N, C-alpha and C positions, 0 to 999 in steps of 0.2 A: 243505667240511663241510656248510655250511648247507643245502644241498638234501637232505642225509641226516637231518637234526636234526627230531625231531617232539617234541610236548608231554610224552610220556612218557619221554624220553631224559634222559640225565645229560650235560651238556656240560662237557667238560675242555679247558682251554687251558694247555698246558704252555709256558712263555715268553710270556706275556700281556702283556708290555711295559706299556704305559699303559692298554691296553683298546681301541686303535683298531680291531681287528678284533671282538674279543669283546663289546663294548657293543652295535653294531648287530645282531649275531647273536643275541645274547641278547634283545634287545627285539623283535625280529621274529619269531623261533622260539618263545619262551617254554617253553623246556625245563622239566621239573619241578625241575632243581637244576642250578646251573652251580658250577664249581670252577675258578678262575682262579690260576695259580700263576707267581711272578716272582720269581727270584733276586736280581736287581739291586735293592739298597735304595732306590735314587734313584727308579727307574721305579716301585718297589712303592708309594712314597708317591703318586705322581701316579695309579697304578691305583687305589689306595683311595679317593682323593678323586673320581676319575671314577665309579666304581662308587656312592659314596655321593651324588652329584651326579645320576646319569642312570639308576640303576637301583635306587632306594630301595624299590621295592616287589617287587622280584624275589627269589627265593632265590638268592643269590649268596655263595660262601663263597671268601675269597681267601687267598693263603697267601704268605708271603716265605720261599720254600724253594728249595734247589737240588736238582733231579731227578736222581738218579745210581742206581749199583747198590748203593749203601750207605747205612745210616743212621748219623748223626752230624754231623761237620763235613768241611768241604773247603775248598779254595782257590778262589777265584773273583777274576776280574781285570776291574776296572772300566775300559770304555774310554770316552772323552768322550762318544761317542754310545752311550749307554745299551742302544741296540738291537743293539749290537755286542760287548757286554760278554759274557764267556765263561769257560770253566773253561781253555780253550785258548789264548787270545789274550793279546796283551801289554796292560799296563795297570796301574793301582794295584791291589796285591794287598789283598784283604780275606778273611776267612774267614765262610764262610755254614753255616747249619744245612743239613743235606742230609737226604733221606730218598728212599725208592723208591715208585714207583706202586703196586707191590703193597701196601705199607702205608698210603698215602693214600687209595686207592681200593678197600680191602678190602670195604668195606659197600655198594659202588655197584653198578648193572647199567645195562644198556641205555647202555652209553657212546659217546658220539661225541667223538673226540678231534682236537685240532689241536696240532701240536708243532713248535716252532722253537726251539732252544736252542743254536743256534750251535756245531755239531760235537759236542755231548754226547749226541746221540740215541742212539747205540750204548750207551751206559752205561744210559741212562734203559730201553732196550729190555731190558737184561739185569736190570733191577729191576722189570719188570712182568710177569714169566713167569705169575704166578698169576692175573692178572687179564685177559690176553689174551682168554679165552673169555667176558668179559663185554662185549668191546669189537666195536661193528658196524661202524666205519669209523674210520681214521686219516688225516688230512691231514697231511704230513711234510715239511719243507723237506729236501733233500738235495743236499749239495756235495761230490761224491765226489773232485773233483781237489783239493779243500783240508783233506780229513779228516786227523787225526791217526790215523785207523785204517784198517784195510783196507775199502774201499767193497764189494769184492766179498763178502768174508765177511759183512758187515752186510746185504747183500741177500739173499744165502743163507739168513742166519738169519731174516729176515722171511719168506722163502718157506717154510722148513721149518716155522716156528711157525703155517702155514695161511693166509697172506695173500696175495692176488693184488696185484700192482702195476701200476697205471696212471697215466696224467698226471691232473692235477685235472679235464680235461674228459671223462675216462673213457677216453680210447684206450690201446690196447696201445702199449708201448713197445719199440723195438728195443735192444739192449744197447748200441748206440753213443748213441742219444738217453739214456739212462739213465746211462753211465758217463762220456760226454763230452758234457754238454749246453750249448746255446748259453747263454754268460754265466757259465758254470760253477756253475750251481745250477739243480736243477729241483724243483718242489713236485709230490710224490706223492700218489696217493690209493689207500690200502690197503683193501682189503675183504676180510673174513674169508670162506673158501672154504666 
């Protein structure tokens, strides 16, 4: 998503983990505003520390929230590897505050988004319908063979909501590449039509 981010944009990273991707993107692209969201409380502490240490002069808002299709609280499972914590994987159960992207981003515009939230992308999508028109592009991790949701319905919903689907490199994808990717996952580039 970095090549589509300019100084007038709002960069949103859903599933920011410890900031390994977000920090260099924010430092090099200097967006007008950045919003980093991480549900895992352990990773969030490291993310906050990294933002404070490396982006002290940048306008960065960080949130320890679970992004879903509802506002309130929801179960979240902590994996030994915090990058694999999820609403749908086994691990130590905790309860996290949850919100929707519609609520969190209602006052934002010119959004460039990266989303990697370990199978919860379809729930996040359902909770972002009101802000879809404010989004320029989305980079999204997609694991169709492992999702607890119907991947065909999720892709159909993305297309119905007005987004074209490409590889991160900008190439068109065959249905086979999309639904049966090498390594069981593919990073998608979603661009508003």
